N, C-alpha and C positions, 0 to 999 in steps of 0.2 A: 575481536573482529576489527580489522582495519577497514575503514571506509575506502571505497575506490577513489583514486585521485581524480578520475574522470567519471562523471555520472553515467550510468548505463544508457546506451543510445536509444533503446526502446523504452520510452518513458511516458509518463503522464503527469500533468499538472492539475491537481485537484484544488479548487478554491473552497475555503471553509471560513465562514463568518462565525466567530465565537458567540454562542448564545449565553444569556444570563444563567440558565440552568447548568451550564458546563463549568461555571466558575466556583471557586471555593470562598471561604469567609474573607479572604484577603482580596477578592475580586480578580483573581488570576485563573487562567484555564487550569482546572484540576488535573493533576498529574495522570490519573487513570484514563481521562478522556482522550489522551493521545492515542491509546490503543484502539479506541473506537474510530478515531479519525484515520489511523492506519488502515483499518478495515474498509472504510469508505473509499479511500484512495485506491486500494487493491481492487475493489469492485469496479470502480470507474476504469481502471487500467484494462480490465477484461472487457467491459462493455464497449470501450472505444475500439476494441479490436473485433467487435461483432458477436461476442458471446458472453451472456450473463453467467454468473457463478452457478445458477440453478441448472443451466445446460451442461456445464462442466460436470456437475454431480450426476445428471441424467446419463452422461457418457461414461460413468463409472469411476470418476476421480474425485476423491475427497481431499481437502487441503487443511488439515488441522494445524494449529500453531504449536510447534514444539518448543520454540524459544522466542521471546520478545525482549527487546532492549530499547531504552530511550535515554538520551542525554538532553537535559533541559539547559539551554544557554541563556535565553532572555525570556522573561515572563510574557505570555500573551494575555491580554485582558478582554473583558466583555466588549463586544462589537468590533474587535480587531478582525481584519480580513487577512487570513493566512493563505499562502500558496504552498501546497504540499507536493513536493516532487517525489515521484515514486517510480521504481524500476527494478527489474530482476538483475541482481548483481552477480549471482553465481548459480550455476546448475551443477548438481551432483547426480549420481546414478538414480537415486530415488527421492530426491528432495530439491528444494530451491530456496534461495535467500533473496528476500526483497528488502531494498533500502528505501529510506524516507528522509527527506529534508524538509523542514518547515521554514518558510521565508516570510518576511514582512510583506505588506501589500505591494510595495514598490520593488520587491524581490532584491532588496539591497542588503538585508541583514538576515543571517541564519539564526533562527531562534531555537531550533531543536533538531535532532537527528536521531534516527533509530533504525532498527531492522526487525524483521520477523523471519523465522525459519519454518518452512512448511514441508513435512514429509508427504509423499504421494502415497495414499492408501486406497484400497478398494472399499466398497460399501461394508464389507465385513471387518474392516480395520487392518487388513494385512498390507504390508508395504508392497508397492509395485514400482517398476522402473518408470521414469518420466516418459510418457507417451510422446512419440514424435509429433503428433498433431498438436499436442498441448504446447510443446516447446516452440513449434512453428507459429502458433497463435500468439504466444507471448513476445516473440521476436518480430512480429509483423508490424507494418505501419498502421498507426491508429487512424480511425475514421471518426473524429469528434462529433460529427453530425449524427452518426448512428447512435452514439451514447444517449443523446437527448431523446431519441425515439423509444428507447427500451426502459 
């Protein structure tokens, strides 16, 4: 997967402070924790557009992770503030690809990047086409103040 040269226009910046419990014996952010942080960034992405993931599920769309990938460039350490840039990079008939970039506190250095691929399935696990309302939601302008209320 080639990362987009220009980050998706409909995006979110998620701030994440590395906790002690997220670090390994060498004091760096444990590699598997990046996947948890991906999920937090995705959730904020939706909340900023006015809909929590629970409401997406109530409307009949489940977004399992079919594939996840991460490239670690610079170690993040305990108490580092990371900015995670998150956006939908690609729509397919029945799936979506979300990309992530991890930046230092001053947003000057890229520390990691990754993606997750999500098929759209109904509650019974059967693939469904991307609903128009969901694509419109993801491509809408975020309302950061709304995210804090949910």
